[in-house]
C-alpha positions in Angstrom: 172.8 27.8 115.8 169.5 28.5 115.5 167.0 26.7 118.1 163.1 26.8 118.1 162.3 26.4 121.5 159.0 27.5 121.9 155.8 26.8 119.4 155.5 31.1 119.4 158.5 31.0 117.3 157.5 28.6 114.7 154.6 30.6 114.1 156.5 33.9 113.7 159.0 32.1 111.3 155.9 30.9 109.4 154.2 34.0 109.6 157.7 36.1 108.6 157.5 33.5 105.1 154.5 34.4 104.7 154.6 38.0 104.5 157.5 37.5 102.2 155.5 35.6 99.8 152.4 38.0 99.9 155.3 40.8 99.6 156.5 39.1 96.5 153.2 38.6 94.7 151.7 41.8 95.6 154.9 43.2 94.2 154.3 41.3 91.2 150.6 42.3 91.0 151.1 45.8 91.3 154.2 45.6 88.4 152.0 43.4 85.9 149.1 46.3 86.5 151.0 49.2 85.7 152.5 47.6 82.8 149.2 47.1 81.4 148.0 50.2 82.5 151.3 51.7 80.5 150.1 49.6 77.6 146.5 50.7 77.6 148.1 54.3 77.9 150.3 53.9 74.5 146.7 52.4 72.8 145.2 55.4 73.8 147.7 57.5 72.8 147.9 56.0 69.5 144.3 55.9 69.0 144.4 59.6 69.7 147.0 60.4 67.2 145.2 58.5 64.6 142.1 60.4 65.1 143.4 63.6 65.2 145.5 62.7 61.4 141.8 61.6 60.5 140.6 65.1 61.8 143.5 66.7 59.9 142.7 65.0 56.5 139.0 65.7 56.6 139.6 69.5 57.5 141.9 69.3 54.1 139.3 67.5 51.9 136.5 70.1 53.2 138.8 72.9 52.4 139.5 71.2 49.1 136.0 70.9 48.3 135.1 74.5 49.9 138.1 76.3 47.9 137.6 75.7 44.7 133.4 76.3 44.8 134.4 79.3 46.3 136.4 80.6 43.8 133.6 79.6 40.9 131.4 81.8 43.0 134.1 84.4 42.7 134.5 84.2 39.2 130.8 83.8 38.3 129.9 87.3 40.1 132.9 88.9 38.4 131.6 87.5 34.9 128.1 89.0 35.9 129.8 92.0 36.8 131.9 92.0 33.2 128.6 91.5 31.6 127.2 94.6 33.3 129.8 96.6 32.4 129.8 95.4 28.9 126.6 96.2 28.2 126.5 99.5 29.9 129.6 100.3 27.8 128.1 99.0 24.5 125.2 100.3 24.7 122.0 97.6 24.9 121.7 94.2 24.2 121.8 92.9 20.8 117.8 92.6 20.6 117.4 96.5 21.1 120.3 97.0 19.0 118.4 95.4 15.9 115.5 97.7 16.3 117.5 100.8 16.6 119.3 99.8 13.2 116.1 99.2 11.8 114.9 102.6 13.1 118.2 104.4 12.0 117.9 102.3 8.6 114.1 103.3 7.8 114.9 107.0 9.0 118.5 107.3 6.2 116.0 105.9 3.7 113.4 108.5 4.3 116.0 111.0 4.3 118.1 109.9 1.3 114.1 109.8 -0.2 113.9 113.3 0.3 117.1 114.0 -1.0 116.7 111.8 -3.7 119.7 110.1 -3.3 118.3 106.2 -2.9 120.5 103.5 -4.5 
């Protein structure tokens, strides 16, 4: 069987058990270290995903605010162009029209007076 003859053999047996236990605890420590690092990586990934979602939502909100304002500015510009075309097409604006109507009316009455057909 197993006989221990020398104290050196006992020392080697004790050292072998110590190395065995040290290997076991180091393996256990590395396992939990890797497990913790993996959980931290998962947590960081979740935070990154949530930050990306938040950035997407903020981008959509910004576009939702900017798009109608740009459309409104385009509509305002369009109405300005339409108004300018209307003024050009129909002549002068209303205040100038009244003055010309009065002038035309006075001209007609003078013409009518000259012809003798005043009503």
